[in-house]
N, C-alpha and C positions, 0 to 999 in steps of 0.2 A: 505378746499375747501371742496365745500358740494360732496357728491357723486352722482354719476348714479342711478335714480330711480332703473334701472333694475337689479341695483348688489345688492341692498335691499330686490325685489322680491325673494318668494322663488320657485324654480324651479318645474314646472309643466311638465307630460309628457301626449306629445299631441297626442292622440289616433287617430287621423283620417289620418294620414302621414302614407305612409306606407315604414315600414325601406329595405323592399327588396327592393323595387324599386327605393328607393333614393338610394342604394347601388350600382344597376346596373347602373343606372344614372352615378355615379359619377364614376365607372370603366370604363364603355363607353368612357367617358368624358376623361380620364387620357391616358388612351392607345390611340396610335397611329393609324390613319387610315393607311393601307396597299395601296400604290395606285396599287402595279400591282396585277391585277385581278389571273393570277396565282396563286402567293404563297398566296395570302388571300385567295383563295377559298380549299388550303392544310393546312392551318396553323391549327394548335390545341391550345387554350387558356390553358390547360392545361400542358400543355410541356413547358420547358427555350426554349430561343431564340436556344441558341447554339444547342440543340436537333432537335428545326424543322427545320433548316438549316441542320442539318446534315443527316437529314430522308431524306430531298428534292435536295442532293448533292450536296449543296451551301457552301462555305465557311464562317465559322464564322471570325474565324481571318485565315488572308491572310498569314501571319510569321508560324503558323504551316502548313497551306497547302504546300506552297512552300517555304520549308526550305532554309539557308544560306550555302553552304558548308563552313565547318571551317576547317582552314588549321590550322595541328599541326607542333612544331618544325622538327621532322624528315622527312617530307614533306609527310605523308601521309594524303590523303583528307577522313575526315571521313564528312560521312553526317546524320544530324539530322532525325530521324523516325519521320514520320507523322503520327497519330493515323489513321487509317483507320478504317470508320466511316459506318455501316451496310444503304445504302440507299434503303427506302421499298418506295418511293414516285419516282420512275424516270419519271414519267410521267412529269412531274414540269420542268425540264429540257430539254426533248424533246419538250413542249411548249413555252418555253422560247428561246429554238432554230431555232422554225421555225419564231416566232413572230420577232426575229431579223433577220433572213434573207429575209425577205418581205423587196421591197424596201420602202424605205418610201416617200410621195408624198410632190411633192414643191408645198407649198403653198402660195411663198411669192409672192409678187403683188405690182407693182408701181404705185402711184399716178397719176391721169391723167395729169395736170401739169407737172410731171416728162417726161410722152408719149409725149404729146406736144411739149413740150423743144426737147426730141431727134428726133422727127417729121421732128420739123423745120428745126433742125441743117442738117440733112441728105437729107431734100429738097435742101437749100441752097449750102450746103459746099460740099455734097457729102461726101468723106471720109479725106478732107482736114482738119484735128482737129487744125491746126494753124491759121487756117481761121478761124472758129468755136469757138477756143479761143479770137478772135478779135470783133466775132458781137456784135454786141449792146446790144442784146438781151442777149446775157452772164451777166447775174444781178449780179451773185452771182461770177462774176471773176473765172472763173474756169479752169483750166490748161489744156492744148491739154490732158494730159492724165488723167484728171479727166473727160474729157466729153465724152473721150473714154471708159472708165469704163461704163458709164454709159448708153452708146449707148449698150454696150454690157449685161448690164443687162438687158435693155429691148427687146434686142432680144434672153436671157434665160428666163427670165419670160414670155411675150407674143409671144413665133415662130411664130403661125398661123395671128398675129394680125399685126407682122414684117413682115410677108411673103406678108399679102395682102396689106401692104402700098408700098411695093419695086415693087410690079406688077403694083400695081395703077400708080409708078411714071415711071414705064416702056414703059406704052401704051402710045399712042400718042393722046394731049388731041384737041377734034375735034375742028376745025375753025371758027368762029363766022361770020356770015353772016351779 
């Protein structure tokens, strides 16, 4: 079998490439990106993961942080002691707690088709879900409970829109002359 051409060629050092830059690029590619901004800002690349988390007051190993009590034969409970770490960056925990305490904004929306479907069903049948299930526009053959769930979802996702729709139903329509 013939050899590859490159293997026979003498290896040459490439003076144009920056080895330091290549190493930095490689390390950056290998290390995972920390998604949480508070932890990312407090992270020290020169320290190990366990040491970084310990300084922030976070748990590296949950089995060591919350030990399980072992029962002995004599009936005495022995608790294994967790090593007490020194927290040098307590602001990380306070920032994480503050972020967790903020209410999460509901960004879920419904498609316009589903909104029209719910409006049609309410307009035609009011609160009669069994009649909605028998309606000819019920193309997907939803059960009464499924239709009720869809209407409740419409109420939850678009409360102002739903209120305006109900008000428009309650208002008497003007008579045509």
